[in-house]
N, C-alpha and C positions, 0 to 999 in steps of 0.2 A: 241663489234661490232657484230651485227647480220648479218647473211647471207640473201641475198634476195632470193626470189623464183627462179629467173632466174639463179642465181649462183648455187643454189642447183640442178636445172635441168641440167645445163651445166655440172656440176660435174658428174651427173649420166650418161650423154651421153659419157663423156670422160672415165668413168669407165666401160662402156659396153664392155663385152668380155675381161675384164681386165686380166684374166688368160692366154690369148694368147699374151699379151704384154711382151716384154723382161723385162720391168721394174718390173713386178710381179715376174718373175724368179729371177732377181737380188736381189729383196727385200728378197725373201725366202733364196736365197743362202747366202747372208750376214748375215741374222738372224740366220740361223742354223749353219753356219760355223764359226761364231764369238762367239759362246757360247761354254762353256766347257761341252758339253753334248754328249751323244752317238748318237744323231740324226745327220745325214749328208744329206744335200740336194744336189743332183746331178744336175748341171745346164743343163745337156743334156736331162733331163726328158721332155717328151712331154705332159704328162697328169698330170698337177699340180692341176687343178680344183680349183684354188685360185680365188674366185669370188670378185666382187666389194664389196659385203657385208663383206667378210673376210677382205679385205683391209681397209675399213673405220672403222671396229671394231678394227683392229690391230693398226691403226694410230690415234685412238681416235678422230673421227670426228662425234660427235653425231648428228649434224644437217643433215649430209648426210645419216647417218644410218636411221634417222627418215624418210627422204624423200624416201630412198630405200624401207623401210617397207611400207610406205603409197602407193607407186607405185607398190608394190608387185614385186620388181625387183629381183627375184630369190628365191630359197628355203632357208628359214632361217636355216634349219637343214642340208643343203648340207655340205659334208665334202670335204676338199681339199685332195691333193695327199698324205698328211701325216696323214690323218684321223681326222683333227681338223675342228670344226665348227666355225662360226663367234663368237659364245658365248665362245668357248674355247679360241680363240685369245684374246678377250676382257678381259676375266678373267685372263689369263696368264700374260697379260700386266698391270693388275691392273686398268683397265678403268671402274670404278664403275658405272658411268652414263650410259655407253653403256650396261654393264651387266644387270642393272636394266631394261633398255628399252627392251632388248631382253627377259628377264624373264617374263615380263608382257604380252607377246604374248601367246595366247591360244595354238597355234600349235608348240611352241618351245619345243624341247626335252632337258631338263636340264642335261641329262646324256651324 
């Protein structure tokens, strides 16, 4: 089932300023605190800088990633409060389609 343009645009509107939503903070808190890693996400952080592009790359929603890139909805090289880019999130989660999509961009920093 393919997403319609209206659904994609609505999703982009809902994700606008995603980093300010409590859902972004909760997603990061559960992600980092549910892993056996040295990373720890403090839910009280104010400057998480987790953008809509970070979120849809992490959640493997390539149609919304493509829409965000087409609409130039943010800096593809923006880092979140933990220093990760959308590409980092997609690669870490094994989302090959999203990784390929991001690497095809001229302005993406693969490092």
